[in-house]
C-alpha positions as a Markdown table, in Angstrom:
| # | Residue | x | y | z |
|---|---|---|---|---|
| 1 | Met | -49.4 | 4.9 | 31.2 |
| 2 | Glu | -52.2 | 4.1 | 29.2 |
| 3 | Arg | -52.6 | 5.5 | 26.2 |
| 4 | Leu | -55.5 | 5.5 | 23.0 |
| 5 | Asn | -53.9 | 3.6 | 19.9 |
| 6 | Arg | -56.0 | 4.7 | 16.6 |
| 7 | Glu | -59.1 | 2.8 | 16.4 |
| 8 | Gly | -59.5 | 4.1 | 19.5 |
| 9 | Asp | -58.7 | 1.4 | 22.6 |
| 10 | Phe | -56.0 | 1.9 | 26.0 |
| 11 | Thr | -53.0 | 0.2 | 25.6 |
| 12 | Ile | -50.5 | 0.3 | 28.0 |
| 13 | Gln | -47.6 | 0.8 | 27.1 |
| 14 | Lys | -43.9 | 0.1 | 28.0 |
| 15 | Asn | -42.4 | 3.5 | 29.4 |
| 16 | Pro | -39.0 | 3.1 | 30.7 |
| 17 | Met | -40.0 | 6.1 | 33.3 |
| 18 | Val | -42.4 | 3.6 | 35.0 |
| 19 | Lys | -40.7 | 1.4 | 34.5 |
| 20 | Glu | -37.5 | 2.4 | 36.7 |
| 21 | Ala | -40.0 | 4.6 | 39.3 |
| 22 | Ala | -41.2 | 0.2 | 40.3 |
| 23 | Ala | -37.4 | -1.1 | 40.1 |
| 24 | Ala | -37.2 | 1.8 | 43.5 |
| 25 | Gly | -39.1 | 0.1 | 45.2 |
| 26 | Leu | -41.2 | 1.6 | 48.8 |
| 27 | Tyr | -39.8 | 3.6 | 51.6 |
| 28 | Thr | -41.5 | 2.3 | 54.3 |
| 29 | Ser | -42.6 | 4.6 | 57.0 |
| 30 | Pro | -42.4 | 3.3 | 60.9 |
| 31 | Leu | -46.1 | 5.4 | 61.6 |
| 32 | His | -47.6 | 5.1 | 58.2 |
| 33 | Gly | -47.4 | 2.3 | 55.8 |
| 34 | Lys | -45.0 | 1.8 | 52.1 |
| 35 | Phe | -44.8 | 4.3 | 49.7 |
| 36 | Pro | -43.5 | 4.8 | 45.9 |
| 37 | Lys | -40.0 | 5.8 | 46.6 |
| 38 | Ile | -40.3 | 7.9 | 43.0 |
| 39 | Gln | -44.4 | 8.5 | 42.3 |
| 40 | Leu | -44.8 | 10.1 | 38.1 |
| 41 | Leu | -47.4 | 12.7 | 38.1 |
| 42 | Ala | -48.3 | 14.8 | 34.7 |
| 43 | Ile | -49.8 | 18.4 | 35.3 |
| 44 | Glu | -52.8 | 17.1 | 33.7 |
| 45 | Asp | -53.0 | 14.6 | 37.5 |
| 46 | Leu | -52.4 | 17.7 | 39.6 |
| 47 | Phe | -54.7 | 20.0 | 38.0 |
| 48 | Asn | -57.4 | 16.9 | 38.4 |
| 49 | Gly | -56.6 | 17.4 | 42.3 |
| 50 | His | -54.3 | 14.0 | 42.6 |
| 51 | Arg | -51.0 | 14.6 | 44.5 |
| 52 | Pro | -48.2 | 12.1 | 45.1 |
| 53 | Glu | -48.6 | 9.2 | 48.5 |
| 54 | Ala | -46.8 | 10.4 | 51.2 |
| 55 | Pro | -46.7 | 9.8 | 55.4 |
| 56 | Phe | -48.3 | 12.7 | 56.9 |
| 57 | Met | -46.4 | 15.7 | 58.4 |
| 58 | Asp | -47.5 | 17.9 | 60.6 |
| 59 | Ser | -46.1 | 21.0 | 59.0 |
| 60 | Ser | -46.3 | 23.0 | 63.1 |
| 61 | Val | -42.9 | 20.7 | 63.9 |
| 62 | Phe | -41.5 | 22.8 | 61.1 |
| 63 | Lys | -39.5 | 26.1 | 62.9 |
| 64 | Lys | -41.4 | 29.6 | 60.9 |
| 65 | Ala | -39.1 | 32.1 | 59.6 |
| 66 | Arg | -39.2 | 35.4 | 61.8 |
| 67 | Ala | -40.2 | 38.4 | 60.5 |
| 68 | Gly | -37.2 | 41.2 | 60.2 |
| 69 | Asn | -35.7 | 43.9 | 58.6 |
| 70 | Trp | -35.2 | 42.9 | 54.9 |
| 71 | Asp | -32.9 | 46.2 | 53.9 |
| 72 | Trp | -30.2 | 44.5 | 53.7 |
| 73 | Met | -31.1 | 42.7 | 49.9 |
| 74 | Cys | -31.5 | 45.9 | 48.7 |
| 75 | Glu | -29.7 | 49.0 | 48.2 |
| 76 | Gly | -31.5 | 51.7 | 49.7 |
| 77 | Pro | -34.9 | 51.8 | 50.9 |
| 78 | Cys | -36.3 | 48.8 | 50.3 |
| 79 | Arg | -39.5 | 48.8 | 47.6 |
| 80 | Cys | -39.3 | 45.2 | 46.7 |
| 81 | Leu | -41.0 | 43.7 | 49.5 |
C-alpha cells in the first residue's frame, strides 16, 4: 500500500493486513491459473473499476430461482414486492 508522506513522496507502508493477505498464498484453478486467496480492495478501487482477480465463471451453470407466489411472506395480500 502506498501513501504520501509529508514531503509529498510515496512511501510503502508495512501494513499487517497486506502481509497477512500475501501469506495466505494462491488458489490454483485447474483451468484458469493462479489467483490470490485474499485480495484487499478499497471502495475507491471498486469505484475506479478495479475488480478482484478470479477465475472465469459461467453463470449459466447455476440454477435460476423460479417465480412463485410470495404471499406466504406477508400477512394478507402481499404488497411488498
